[in-house]
VOKESE-384543 format. One line per 10 residues: number of its first residue (from 1); their letters; for each residue z, x, y of C-alpha. Coordinates in pm, 1 decimal, always signed. Layout:
// residues N
NUM = a = Z/X/Y | ...
This chain:
// residues 401
1 = mtipsrwvyi = +204.6/+1744.2/+824.0 | +418.3/+1383.8/+847.9 | +598.0/+1312.5/+525.7 | +639.4/+957.4/+513.2 | +976.2/+834.9/+555.0 | +1253.4/+648.8/+317.2 | +1147.5/+347.4/+373.8 | +789.6/+464.6/+302.5 | +955.1/+532.6/-69.8 | +1086.4/+231.6/-102.4
11 = alliqlsaai = +843.6/+27.6/-65.5 | +557.6/+174.0/-328.8 | +835.7/+229.5/-556.1 | +873.9/-171.0/-559.5 | +485.6/-280.8/-521.4 | +343.5/+3.3/-678.6 | +641.3/-109.3/-1063.1 | +422.4/-341.5/-1222.8 | +50.3/-267.5/-1399.3 | -90.2/-580.0/-1254.8
21 = yapvreysgp = -353.8/-521.7/-991.3 | -529.8/-751.0/-752.9 | -918.0/-739.9/-604.1 | -846.9/-706.8/-293.0 | -1291.1/-652.5/-260.0 | -1593.6/-578.9/-472.3 | -1954.4/-420.6/-339.8 | -2175.8/-604.7/-510.4 | -2499.5/-848.2/-551.3 | -2662.5/-882.1/-204.0
31 = nffsgwdyyg = -2288.5/-833.0/-16.4 | -2302.7/-514.9/-120.6 | -2395.7/-293.1/+197.0 | -2144.8/-491.2/+388.9 | -1849.1/-321.7/+463.9 | -2044.0/+23.0/+467.5 | -2121.7/+257.3/+813.8 | -2417.9/+482.6/+732.6 | -2366.4/+846.5/+871.4 | -2666.8/+831.3/+1069.0
41 = fvdnttwgnv = -2706.1/+1279.3/+1093.0 | -2747.1/+1545.7/+886.5 | -2533.1/+1673.2/+644.7 | -2266.5/+1900.5/+874.3 | -1988.5/+1941.4/+586.4 | -2178.2/+2077.1/+259.9 | -2572.6/+2204.2/+431.5 | -2790.4/+2048.6/+205.0 | -3105.6/+2019.7/+300.3 | -3119.3/+1619.0/+391.6
51 = tyvdqntgss = -3059.0/+1424.4/+712.3 | -2867.5/+1127.0/+568.9 | -2995.6/+875.6/+715.2 | -2850.0/+514.8/+977.9 | -2870.6/+151.7/+835.3 | -3203.3/+44.9/+1043.7 | -3387.4/+380.2/+808.0 | -3282.4/+314.1/+499.3 | -3351.1/-105.1/+441.3 | -3674.1/+1.4/+583.6
61 = qkltyvdpss = -3773.0/+353.9/+368.4 | -3568.6/+189.3/+85.0 | -3340.8/+470.5/+61.8 | -3117.7/+132.4/+75.6 | -3134.3/-158.6/-89.8 | -3004.4/-418.7/-360.3 | -3307.7/-462.7/-720.3 | -3326.5/-883.8/-629.6 | -3412.6/-856.9/-1063.2 | -3102.9/-675.0/-1167.4
71 = ghaiirvdnt = -2901.1/-778.1/-855.0 | -2787.1/-399.3/-830.0 | -2729.5/-124.2/-526.3 | -3055.3/+69.2/-505.2 | -2921.1/+446.0/-243.7 | -3187.5/+729.6/-323.7 | -3320.0/+972.0/-144.6 | -3716.0/+969.8/-54.4 | -3922.3/+1080.1/-270.1 | -4260.3/+900.2/-77.5
81 = tnipsaplvn = -4262.1/+1199.5/+175.5 | -4442.9/+1508.7/+226.3 | -4244.9/+1751.2/+366.5 | -4407.9/+2040.4/+466.1 | -4303.6/+2408.5/+459.3 | -4075.9/+2597.4/+822.9 | -3762.2/+2707.9/+845.7 | -3585.3/+2454.3/+832.9 | -3620.7/+2169.1/+611.6 | -3501.8/+1850.1/+527.8
91 = rnsvkittqd = -3536.2/+1529.2/+334.0 | -3358.2/+1168.8/+434.5 | -3124.5/+1051.0/+230.5 | -2812.7/+872.1/+238.5 | -2418.2/+876.2/+310.2 | -2156.9/+583.0/+371.7 | -1863.6/+531.6/+392.2 | -1650.4/+218.5/+373.8 | -1503.8/+79.4/+664.5 | -1193.2/+18.2/+468.3
101 = aypigsliti = -898.0/+290.7/+398.7 | -733.7/+184.8/+29.1 | -375.1/+350.2/+28.2 | -125.0/+467.8/-225.7 | -122.6/+123.9/-528.2 | -463.8/+59.8/-493.9 | -707.6/+102.9/-818.0 | -1092.5/+110.4/-772.3 | -1311.5/+88.1/-1003.3 | -1709.1/+161.1/-1030.0
111 = dvshipygcs = -1979.9/+50.0/-1246.1 | -2314.1/+258.1/-1250.1 | -2587.9/+225.2/-1447.9 | -2751.9/+532.9/-1310.1 | -2653.6/+868.0/-1093.0 | -2901.6/+1095.9/-931.1 | -3011.4/+1363.5/-1094.2 | -3229.8/+1625.8/-1110.6 | -3294.4/+1973.2/-973.4 | -3095.9/+2029.5/-659.7
121 = vwpsfwmlgt = -2956.2/+1722.9/-729.2 | -2614.7/+1646.5/-534.2 | -2540.6/+1286.0/-571.2 | -2128.2/+1223.1/-537.6 | -1892.8/+935.7/-500.2 | -1514.8/+998.5/-362.9 | -1199.6/+862.5/-188.4 | -1138.1/+1062.7/+174.8 | -846.5/+1041.4/+287.4 | -825.4/+875.7/+660.0
131 = nltwpfagei = -539.1/+976.9/+1010.1 | -616.3/+1350.8/+942.1 | -838.7/+1620.6/+945.4 | -924.7/+1749.1/+639.2 | -814.6/+1828.8/+371.4 | -449.6/+1719.0/+542.1 | -517.1/+1341.8/+415.2 | -662.9/+1483.6/+82.0 | -933.9/+1367.3/-92.3 | -975.8/+1233.5/-466.0
141 = diieginsls = -1360.1/+1331.2/-590.4 | -1398.6/+1049.9/-890.2 | -1785.6/+1106.7/-920.3 | -1967.8/+1457.5/-857.6 | -2200.1/+1653.1/-1099.3 | -2565.3/+1878.9/-979.9 | -2914.4/+2012.1/-1097.1 | -2912.6/+1944.9/-1498.8 | -2498.9/+1953.3/-1509.9 | -2450.5/+1693.7/-1866.7
151 = qnqmalhttp = -2093.3/+1662.6/-1802.3 | -1873.4/+1463.7/-1500.7 | -1598.6/+1632.1/-1322.8 | -1336.6/+1497.1/-1132.7 | -1083.5/+1697.9/-865.7 | -836.8/+1641.6/-598.9 | -876.5/+1796.2/-284.1 | -571.6/+1915.8/-55.1 | -372.8/+2146.2/+137.4 | -136.1/+2466.3/-52.7
161 = gcnlvanstq = +71.4/+2258.5/-245.5 | -60.1/+2028.2/-451.8 | -117.2/+2071.9/-857.3 | -245.3/+1969.8/-1132.4 | +62.6/+2060.0/-1391.1 | -47.9/+2214.4/-1654.7 | +134.8/+1982.1/-1975.3 | -34.2/+1657.0/-1779.5 | -156.3/+1420.3/-2086.0 | -544.4/+1400.8/-2031.1
171 = tghtvetdcs = -874.0/+1395.4/-2222.9 | -1096.4/+1639.0/-1970.2 | -1093.4/+2041.8/-1928.9 | -863.7/+2129.5/-1708.2 | -1094.8/+2449.6/-1524.6 | -837.2/+2509.9/-1153.9 | -436.5/+2373.3/-1152.0 | -500.4/+2373.7/-723.8 | -579.6/+2152.0/-524.4 | -568.1/+2354.8/-209.0
181 = tgqgclvqet = -840.4/+2624.7/-400.3 | -1234.0/+2508.4/-289.8 | -1317.0/+2374.5/-621.1 | -946.8/+2184.9/-639.9 | -799.6/+2086.6/-880.8 | -1094.2/+2023.4/-1131.1 | -1105.4/+1812.5/-1446.8 | -1471.3/+1849.0/-1659.0 | -1525.1/+1500.3/-1833.8 | -1537.1/+1594.4/-2242.1
191 = kpnsfgvafa = -1731.7/+1246.3/-2352.0 | -2014.0/+1234.0/-2353.4 | -2266.6/+1138.2/-2154.8 | -2109.3/+1103.1/-1870.5 | -2369.0/+1232.8/-1612.5 | -2748.0/+1362.2/-1583.2 | -3029.5/+1245.5/-1788.6 | -2762.1/+1108.6/-2142.5 | -2571.9/+940.0/-1855.3 | -2884.1/+698.3/-1777.4
201 = qngggvfaaq = -3056.4/+648.7/-2110.2 | -2715.7/+496.7/-2265.9 | -2690.8/+317.3/-1970.0 | -2467.7/+450.3/-1736.6 | -2089.5/+276.3/-1773.8 | -1720.6/+279.5/-1550.4 | -1523.0/+593.9/-1354.1 | -1229.2/+367.9/-1260.4 | -917.3/+615.9/-1018.6 | -538.1/+478.5/-987.6
211 = ldvsgiymwf = -358.3/+616.3/-672.1 | +22.5/+555.2/-767.3 | +356.2/+722.1/-658.4 | +336.9/+852.8/-991.6 | +64.7/+1058.6/-961.4 | -337.8/+996.0/-903.7 | -540.2/+890.3/-1181.4 | -881.3/+881.6/-1318.2 | -1120.0/+700.3/-1630.9 | -1485.4/+749.4/-1791.8
221 = wprsslpqsi = -1583.8/+509.6/-2053.9 | -1939.3/+436.8/-2178.1 | -2156.1/+149.4/-2182.9 | -2041.6/+79.0/-2495.1 | -1635.2/+209.1/-2557.9 | -1565.4/-51.3/-2245.0 | -1196.2/-182.9/-2315.4 | -1167.5/-557.6/-2295.8 | -925.2/-541.3/-1931.6 | -1323.0/-403.1/-1753.6
231 = shatsqstmd = -1621.3/-563.7/-2011.2 | -1491.3/-947.3/-1933.2 | -1361.2/-910.9/-1570.6 | -1490.2/-1072.4/-1254.4 | -1435.4/-1033.4/-944.7 | -1163.9/-1258.1/-891.6 | -959.6/-1157.6/-1243.5 | -632.9/-931.4/-1187.2 | -703.4/-636.0/-1391.5 | -452.7/-537.2/-1669.5
241 = lsdwgtptaa = -434.5/-90.9/-1743.8 | -288.5/-130.4/-2077.6 | -554.5/-80.0/-2228.1 | -725.8/+192.8/-2034.6 | -606.5/+465.4/-2351.9 | -601.6/+862.0/-2186.0 | -765.6/+913.7/-1847.5 | -1005.4/+1187.0/-1808.9 | -783.9/+1373.1/-1534.6 | -408.8/+1268.3/-1493.8
251 = ypstgcniaq = -188.0/+1460.9/-1148.9 | +157.3/+1311.7/-1213.8 | +384.7/+1352.3/-927.3 | +628.2/+1556.1/-1095.6 | +276.5/+1875.3/-980.7 | +197.7/+1667.0/-596.2 | +364.1/+1495.8/-423.6 | +106.4/+1173.0/-396.9 | +262.4/+1018.4/-23.3 | +287.6/+1403.2/+137.6
261 = yfqpqqlvld = -100.4/+1467.5/-14.7 | -255.3/+1198.1/+56.6 | -327.0/+969.5/+381.7 | -552.1/+562.6/+277.5 | -857.9/+659.5/+125.3 | -1199.4/+598.6/+237.7 | -1451.5/+544.4/-86.1 | -1771.5/+795.0/+15.5 | -2131.0/+791.1/-200.3 | -2390.0/+978.2/-68.8
271 = itlcgvwagv = -2707.0/+1175.6/-215.1 | -2677.8/+1576.9/-61.6 | -2999.9/+1821.6/-181.4 | -2891.7/+2212.4/-189.8 | -2610.7/+2260.2/+8.4 | -2288.5/+2451.0/-43.7 | -2318.8/+2447.6/-440.8 | -2601.4/+2356.7/-588.9 | -2808.9/+2551.1/-398.2 | -2650.0/+2854.5/-447.2
281 = psiysstgcs = -2889.7/+3074.2/-675.3 | -2674.8/+3201.0/-911.4 | -2517.1/+2827.2/-977.0 | -2869.3/+2679.8/-936.5 | -2957.2/+2902.7/-1222.2 | -2718.7/+2851.2/-1451.8 | -2762.8/+2493.0/-1422.3 | -3140.8/+2457.8/-1570.9 | -3291.6/+2533.5/-1372.1 | -3529.4/+2738.6/-1247.2
291 = gqcinnvigs = -3716.0/+2887.9/-906.9 | -3608.2/+2832.7/-557.8 | -3378.2/+2565.6/-478.6 | -3541.6/+2517.4/-129.8 | -3917.3/+2467.2/-339.7 | -3748.3/+2106.7/-396.4 | -3731.4/+1931.6/-90.1 | -4080.8/+2062.4/-18.3 | -4352.3/+1808.8/-113.3 | -4398.2/+1549.8/-192.0
301 = gnpvyneayw = -4084.7/+1461.4/-335.4 | -4263.7/+1255.5/-680.3 | -4132.7/+1377.6/-969.3 | -3981.2/+1587.3/-837.7 | -3676.1/+1335.4/-705.9 | -3776.9/+979.3/-872.0 | -3448.0/+986.1/-1086.1 | -3267.8/+1104.7/-744.0 | -3085.5/+717.7/-693.0 | -2783.3/+521.5/-752.3
311 = disyirtyia = -2784.5/+228.4/-937.0 | -2429.3/+44.6/-907.6 | -2358.6/-350.6/-1063.5 | -2053.4/-329.0/-774.4 | -1729.6/-134.8/-742.4 | -1449.2/-330.5/-732.8 | -1008.8/-246.4/-538.7 | -730.5/-379.0/-647.6 | -359.4/-364.6/-510.3 | -37.8/-335.0/-713.1
321 = tadantpsps = +97.5/-647.4/-745.6 | +480.0/-778.1/-881.5 | +327.0/-908.8/-1151.1 | +64.3/-1184.0/-1285.4 | +191.4/-1416.3/-1001.3 | -32.5/-1261.8/-781.6 | -94.3/-1324.5/-396.3 | -403.2/-1393.5/-243.9 | -669.2/-1095.0/-244.7 | -613.4/-1195.6/+201.6
331 = aavvyttttv = -265.5/-1051.0/+141.5 | -380.1/-717.9/+78.4 | -280.4/-412.0/+196.6 | -631.1/-232.6/+373.1 | -713.9/-83.8/+669.1 | -1068.0/-133.5/+827.1 | -1248.2/+145.1/+1020.9 | -1435.7/+168.2/+1316.0 | -1689.4/+370.5/+1429.8 | -1828.5/+356.9/+1728.8
341 = dgasstsdsp = -1987.9/+606.5/+1948.1 | -1862.6/+835.2/+1736.5 | -1534.8/+750.4/+1782.6 | -1281.7/+596.1/+1618.8 | -1066.8/+338.4/+1558.7 | -820.0/+184.2/+1252.4 | -703.9/-193.7/+1239.5 | -351.8/-242.5/+1126.0 | -443.0/-599.4/+1010.0 | -510.1/-663.9/+656.3
351 = ssstttgsgn = -907.5/-679.8/+578.9 | -976.6/-1025.5/+428.5 | -1148.1/-1022.3/+99.4 | -1539.2/-1044.2/-78.9 | -1529.8/-1148.8/-404.1 | -1925.6/-1239.1/-365.4 | -2188.8/-1133.9/-602.1 | -1645.7/+1871.5/-702.2 | -1546.2/+2051.5/-807.6 | -1800.6/+2260.4/-623.3
361 = gnnaehatng = -1658.7/+2516.6/-616.6 | -1767.7/+2621.3/-241.4 | -1606.6/+2377.6/+19.2 | -1507.2/+2024.9/+67.5 | -1784.2/+1713.3/+110.1 | -1685.1/+1700.1/+387.9 | -1622.4/+1550.6/+729.7 | -1394.7/+1329.4/+881.5 | -1468.4/+950.7/+874.9 | -1259.8/+822.7/+1079.1
371 = gasaprvtfg = -870.2/+754.6/+1036.5 | -640.7/+494.5/+947.1 | -208.9/+464.2/+959.0 | -7.2/+449.7/+739.4 | -22.3/+186.3/+501.3 | +191.1/-160.8/+557.3 | +383.6/-237.4/+235.8 | +343.6/-597.3/+100.6 | +578.3/-721.5/-195.9 | +426.8/-953.5/-486.9
381 = sgisitrall = +657.4/-1195.1/-603.8 | +872.0/-1193.3/-939.1 | +976.9/-869.9/-945.9 | +1210.6/-913.7/-1302.2 | +1564.4/-770.9/-1257.8 | +1545.8/-505.3/-1481.3 | +1278.8/-295.9/-1224.3 | +1520.0/-418.8/-982.5 | +1788.5/-305.0/-1137.1 | +1475.3/+80.7/-1142.6
391 = igasvaalwm = +1425.9/+55.7/-827.7 | +1751.1/+45.0/-667.1 | +1848.6/+326.0/-865.4 | +1523.3/+511.4/-665.7 | +1639.8/+392.0/-373.9 | +1932.1/+559.6/-417.6 | +1812.2/+846.8/-546.2 | +1580.1/+856.6/-240.8 | +1809.1/+782.6/+64.0 | +2000.0/+1115.1/-58.8
401 = l = +1685.2/+1297.5/+24.7
């Protein structure tokens, strides 16, 4: 694996020395599905009993649409088609990946009212590294769970050498510290109502992930406990993390060299069924389900998959700036990947901004969804003298490496 040059480290130090983030893009409202690619193939990464549809099928079968009353994006499993018993059965579902890839220095927030749940159901919102094959570019699982679990799980997946340190300051419960294991370095949410029935009944909430040279950090807030910076945010406002509190999962760089293990990351939303986590008989029975997982897939899908849907108000992406004198969002560094006939290409020009309204213990999610080049870093304005001195000291130390 190629380690980024000193100049990349220096640029990142300058850019990430601030706590203010400028908006890059919002996925919401009528344009939510703009800027995503549909997988359009069977689940060949976690081997679930689904066929991920293309965009035309998703629209015609109402598996992806924007609810006209709420303006929220709906992504769901087919619950209207009768699937007969057969040696191999697949039900239609959805997996979409952003065309943009977000480098270190990015911040992601997602406001969700409903996460798919139910026996055999395995939803996830995660980030997949570009440019290298999995897991060499890293993976970040922000929302993931199965069957009748009541708590969300967060994790990183990497090659060996990246670990969650024992003294990490976080509110979540550490299950695994080695990010190269099958389940990754896994943290379970300890706040109530983070997944399943209770999450939906209590109005959902907001999740966030921060990618910084100092570490990767993830948060969850129930709807009733949103920090003011989140509840008052708009698609065009900057984001200040000072009222966010302690993260659920904290992966400081003392245990993992973030710039070494994580390439620019694409966002992924999907729902698979059964597969190498939710469908394993011992796991299936221990997570609140009876019988055989595949029996859910067979039949009409109703009422089995009536709750197997995402209801998303927005996903917002940000980039670190030097201070509140933020640059135009269009100046942020985001890389766009385009897939043509199965081949991926990457543009290193900044993406234009739009502001319109696993811990699975078995396997990674997770196939390559395109490539992205190393970040070309831009700098915000107004770096203070104190920050400049601190950066200078860090630069000197790095230059000696």
